[in-house]
C-alpha positions as CSV (number, residue, x, y, z in Angstrom):
1,M,89.1,48.3,-38.4
2,K,88.0,51.9,-38.1
3,V,86.2,52.9,-35.0
4,F,83.9,55.9,-34.8
5,Q,82.6,57.2,-31.5
6,S,79.3,58.5,-33.0
7,V,77.2,58.8,-36.1
8,T,78.4,62.4,-36.4
9,E,82.0,61.4,-36.3
10,A,81.5,58.7,-38.9
11,G,79.7,61.0,-41.2
12,R,79.8,59.7,-44.8
13,A,82.7,57.3,-44.1
14,L,80.3,54.4,-44.3
15,A,78.5,55.5,-47.4
16,G,77.5,52.6,-49.6
17,Q,78.5,50.0,-47.0
18,A,76.4,47.2,-45.4
19,L,75.7,48.0,-41.7
20,A,74.9,45.3,-39.1
21,L,72.9,46.6,-36.2
22,G,73.0,45.2,-32.6
23,N,74.6,45.2,-29.2
24,F,76.7,42.3,-30.1
25,D,77.5,41.2,-26.5
26,G,79.6,38.1,-26.8
27,V,79.7,38.3,-30.6
28,H,78.2,34.8,-30.8
29,V,77.3,32.8,-34.0
30,G,74.1,34.7,-34.4
31,H,76.0,37.9,-34.6
32,Q,78.5,36.4,-36.9
33,A,75.7,35.4,-39.3
34,L,74.8,39.2,-39.5
35,F,78.3,40.1,-40.5
36,A,78.4,37.3,-43.0
37,E,75.2,38.5,-44.6
38,A,76.5,42.1,-44.7
39,R,79.7,40.9,-46.4
40,R,77.5,39.4,-49.2
41,H,76.3,42.9,-50.2
42,A,79.1,45.4,-49.5
43,P,82.0,46.1,-47.2
44,P,80.7,45.2,-43.7
45,A,80.4,47.6,-40.9
46,A,78.6,47.5,-37.5
47,F,76.6,49.9,-35.4
48,T,76.5,49.3,-31.6
49,F,76.0,51.0,-28.3
50,H,78.1,51.8,-25.3
51,P,77.2,51.4,-22.5
52,H,74.8,48.6,-23.0
53,P,71.2,50.1,-23.0
54,G,70.2,47.9,-20.0
55,K,73.0,49.5,-17.9
56,V,71.3,52.9,-18.5
57,L,67.6,52.1,-18.5
58,Q,67.4,49.3,-15.9
59,P,70.8,49.3,-14.1
60,D,69.5,47.0,-11.3
61,L,68.4,44.4,-13.8
62,A,71.2,44.9,-16.4
63,P,72.9,41.7,-17.4
64,K,76.6,41.1,-16.7
65,L,78.4,41.6,-20.0
66,I,80.0,38.6,-21.7
67,T,82.5,40.9,-23.4
68,L,83.7,44.3,-22.4
69,L,83.9,46.9,-25.2
70,P,87.7,46.4,-26.0
71,R,87.2,42.7,-26.5
72,R,83.9,43.2,-28.4
73,L,85.7,45.5,-30.8
74,E,88.6,43.0,-31.2
75,L,86.1,40.2,-32.0
76,L,84.2,42.4,-34.5
77,A,87.5,42.9,-36.3
78,H,88.3,39.2,-36.1
79,Y,85.0,38.4,-37.8
80,G,85.6,40.7,-40.7
81,V,83.9,44.0,-39.8
82,E,85.8,46.8,-41.4
83,A,84.3,49.7,-39.5
84,V,82.2,50.2,-36.4
85,V,80.2,53.1,-34.9
86,V,80.1,52.9,-31.1
87,Q,77.2,55.2,-30.3
88,A,77.0,56.6,-26.8
89,F,73.8,55.4,-25.2
90,S,72.0,57.6,-22.6
91,R,68.5,58.3,-21.4
92,D,68.3,61.2,-23.8
93,Y,69.4,59.0,-26.7
94,A,66.8,56.4,-25.6
95,R,64.2,59.0,-26.6
96,T,65.3,59.1,-30.2
97,R,62.3,58.8,-32.5
98,P,62.4,56.0,-35.0
99,G,62.4,58.5,-37.9
100,D,65.5,60.2,-36.5
101,Y,67.2,56.8,-36.1
102,E,66.4,56.0,-39.7
103,A,67.7,59.4,-40.9
104,A,71.0,58.7,-39.0
105,L,71.5,55.4,-40.9
106,F,70.4,56.3,-44.4
107,D,70.9,60.1,-44.6
108,T,73.9,60.8,-42.3
109,L,75.8,57.6,-42.7
110,G,74.5,56.9,-46.2
111,V,74.6,53.1,-45.9
112,A,73.2,51.1,-48.8
113,H,72.4,48.0,-46.8
114,V,71.3,47.3,-43.3
115,V,71.4,43.9,-41.7
116,V,69.3,43.0,-38.7
117,G,67.9,40.0,-36.8
118,S,64.2,39.1,-37.2
119,D,63.3,40.5,-33.8
120,F,65.0,43.8,-34.3
121,T,63.4,47.0,-32.9
122,Y,64.6,50.5,-32.5
123,G,63.8,54.0,-31.4
124,A,61.9,55.4,-28.4
125,A,59.7,52.7,-26.8
126,R,61.0,50.3,-29.4
127,A,58.4,51.7,-31.8
128,G,60.5,51.0,-34.9
129,T,60.2,47.5,-36.4
130,V,61.8,45.6,-39.3
131,E,58.9,46.7,-41.5
132,T,59.2,50.4,-40.7
133,L,63.0,50.1,-41.3
134,R,62.3,48.5,-44.6
135,E,59.9,51.3,-45.6
136,A,62.5,53.9,-44.6
137,A,65.2,52.1,-46.6
138,S,63.0,51.8,-49.7
139,R,62.3,55.5,-49.7
140,R,66.1,56.0,-50.0
141,N,66.9,53.2,-52.5
142,A,68.6,51.2,-49.7
143,R,67.8,47.6,-48.6
144,V,67.2,45.9,-45.3
145,H,68.3,42.2,-45.0
146,V,66.8,40.1,-42.2
147,V,68.8,37.2,-40.8
148,P,66.7,34.5,-39.1
149,P,67.7,33.1,-35.7
150,V,70.8,30.8,-35.7
151,T,70.4,27.6,-33.9
152,V,73.0,25.1,-32.6
153,D,71.8,21.7,-31.7
154,G,68.3,23.1,-31.5
155,V,69.2,26.0,-29.2
156,V,68.8,29.5,-30.5
157,A,72.1,31.5,-30.2
158,S,71.5,34.5,-28.0
159,S,73.5,36.6,-25.6
160,S,71.1,35.7,-22.7
161,R,71.5,32.0,-23.4
162,V,75.3,32.2,-23.6
163,R,75.3,34.2,-20.3
164,E,73.1,31.6,-18.7
165,Y,75.4,28.8,-19.7
166,I,78.5,30.6,-18.4
167,L,76.9,31.4,-15.0
168,E,76.0,27.7,-14.7
169,G,79.5,26.7,-15.5
170,R,78.4,25.0,-18.8
171,V,81.3,26.6,-20.7
172,S,81.4,23.9,-23.3
173,A,77.8,24.6,-24.2
174,A,78.6,28.3,-24.3
175,C,81.5,27.5,-26.6
176,R,79.1,26.0,-29.2
177,L,76.9,29.2,-29.2
178,L,79.9,31.5,-29.3
179,G,81.7,29.6,-32.0
180,R,84.8,29.7,-29.8
181,P,85.6,29.2,-26.1
182,F,84.5,31.8,-23.6
183,D,87.4,33.9,-22.5
184,L,88.3,36.7,-20.1
185,D,91.4,38.9,-19.8
186,G,93.2,39.7,-16.6
187,T,96.5,40.5,-14.8
188,V,98.4,38.1,-12.6
189,V,98.5,39.4,-9.0
190,A,100.0,38.1,-5.8
191,G,98.0,35.4,-4.0
192,A,98.4,33.3,-0.9
193,G,101.0,31.1,-2.6
194,R,99.4,27.8,-1.4
195,G,99.5,26.3,-4.8
196,R,103.3,26.3,-4.9
197,T,103.5,24.6,-1.5
198,L,101.1,21.9,-2.9
199,G,103.3,21.4,-5.9
200,F,100.9,23.1,-8.3
201,P,101.8,26.9,-8.6
202,T,99.0,29.0,-9.7
203,A,98.5,32.5,-11.2
204,N,95.9,34.5,-9.4
205,V,94.0,36.3,-12.2
206,D,92.5,39.7,-11.5
207,T,90.0,40.5,-14.1
208,Q,87.6,43.4,-14.9
209,N,85.3,41.1,-16.8
210,E,81.8,41.3,-15.5
211,L,80.9,37.7,-16.3
212,R,82.8,34.6,-15.0
213,P,81.9,31.0,-14.9
214,A,80.3,29.3,-11.8
215,P,82.6,28.1,-9.1
216,G,84.5,25.0,-10.0
217,V,87.5,23.5,-11.7
218,Y,88.0,24.0,-15.4
219,A,90.3,22.9,-18.2
220,I,91.7,26.1,-19.7
221,R,94.1,27.5,-22.2
222,V,96.1,30.7,-21.5
223,R,97.8,33.2,-23.8
224,F,100.0,36.1,-22.7
225,L,98.7,39.3,-24.2
226,G,101.3,41.1,-26.3
227,E,103.4,38.0,-26.7
228,P,104.5,37.9,-30.4
229,S,104.1,34.1,-30.7
230,G,100.5,34.1,-29.5
231,A,101.1,30.6,-28.1
232,W,98.5,29.0,-26.0
233,Y,99.4,27.1,-22.8
234,G,97.2,24.4,-21.4
235,G,96.1,24.5,-17.8
236,A,93.5,24.0,-15.1
237,A,91.8,26.8,-13.2
238,N,89.9,26.9,-9.9
239,I,87.2,29.5,-9.5
240,G,85.9,29.8,-5.9
241,I,86.6,30.6,-2.3
242,K,88.9,27.6,-1.6
243,P,86.7,26.1,1.2
244,T,89.4,23.6,2.3
245,F,91.4,26.6,3.6
246,G,88.3,28.5,4.9
247,G,88.4,31.2,2.2
248,S,85.6,33.7,1.7
249,E,86.8,35.7,-1.4
250,V,86.1,34.4,-4.9
251,T,89.3,34.1,-6.9
252,I,90.4,32.7,-10.3
253,E,93.6,30.7,-9.9
254,A,95.2,29.2,-13.0
255,H,97.8,26.4,-13.1
256,L,99.7,26.3,-16.3
257,L,100.8,22.8,-17.4
258,D,104.5,22.3,-18.0
259,F,105.3,26.0,-17.6
260,A,108.1,27.6,-15.6
261,G,108.6,31.3,-15.2
262,D,107.6,34.4,-13.3
263,L,103.9,35.4,-14.0
264,Y,103.4,38.3,-11.7
265,G,102.2,41.4,-13.5
266,R,101.7,39.5,-16.8
267,E,98.5,40.2,-18.7
268,L,96.8,37.1,-20.0
269,R,93.7,35.8,-21.7
270,V,92.1,32.7,-20.2
271,Q,89.9,30.4,-22.4
272,F,87.5,28.1,-20.5
273,L,87.2,24.8,-22.4
274,E,85.3,22.5,-20.0
275,R,84.1,22.3,-16.4
276,L,85.8,19.3,-14.7
277,R,84.0,19.4,-11.4
278,P,82.3,21.8,-8.9
279,E,84.3,23.3,-6.1
280,Q,84.3,21.2,-3.0
281,R,85.8,21.1,0.5
282,F,88.3,18.4,1.3
283,G,89.1,16.8,4.6
284,S,92.8,17.2,4.4
285,V,95.5,18.8,2.3
286,A,96.7,15.4,1.1
287,E,93.2,14.6,-0.1
288,L,93.1,18.0,-2.0
289,T,96.5,17.4,-3.5
290,G,95.4,14.0,-4.8
291,Q,92.3,15.5,-6.4
292,I,94.4,18.3,-8.0
293,K,96.6,15.7,-9.6
294,R,93.5,14.0,-11.1
295,D,92.2,17.4,-12.2
296,V,95.4,18.2,-14.0
297,E,95.3,14.9,-15.9
298,A,91.7,15.4,-16.8
299,A,92.6,18.9,-18.1
300,R,95.3,17.4,-20.3
301,T,92.8,15.1,-21.9
302,V,90.3,17.9,-22.6
303,I,93.1,20.2,-24.0
304,A,94.4,17.5,-26.3
305,R,90.9,16.9,-27.5
306,A,90.4,20.6,-28.2
307,G,93.5,20.8,-30.3
308,D,94.1,24.1,-32.0
């Protein structure tokens, strides 16, 4: 997939292509529907912003991102996007007039098709609408295609709803809207080492991901980034402060099932399949160990059900 850092850099490289417009945080099934529609008309491309407009215009209210830019680009490529323009977003850019935005799409980039969601707006004060975009396209012999909201079990797929589910720990519900399990990337760093003494060694995952599931125990799958085989390893993860030991710092600790080896310094991707239980404080180490054994067996069941 070709990545351009601005409309100017892309120039006419996207001429005649079908361009999907959006922030695409999470790259959920609604976004995937835009790419599928684009693919029906011409080679599919995407236009997105970095940073997220909310981070610039309302930083105190900006949402935690489901996917950081590198993962977002990886997912765009996975879902068939052949080129993407990552336009830098700033307060100055936010003042772009709708007409200038239209000229960038149809005159500078020269795209033949534009694909948007039904609630799409653009330009300063969101003055541009689907109708004004259609009019601008028509004047240039281009076309605008509007994709209606995508629903899953009666729920409209949106980044805000996915974010809500993840923050609540409802990762299986988020999975249905994403079309895949929620994941985050991180590096294994040294921890307290308590898991090993309990008979369940864990990898302490340090992540830059803004969004992480609510505290609790989860069935997970883990893949080591850069590993040629791309194999997934089942496991169970605890997110929280470890109240049984009087902890105060939130950590992500993953126990890999039937795995032996040194993990320190390894980069990995963690998929969250299902929340097994909330985090809780136990009266003794023995009580905690017994619960961990039950968690591991529950995780095995979930992972077997998830299959490939």
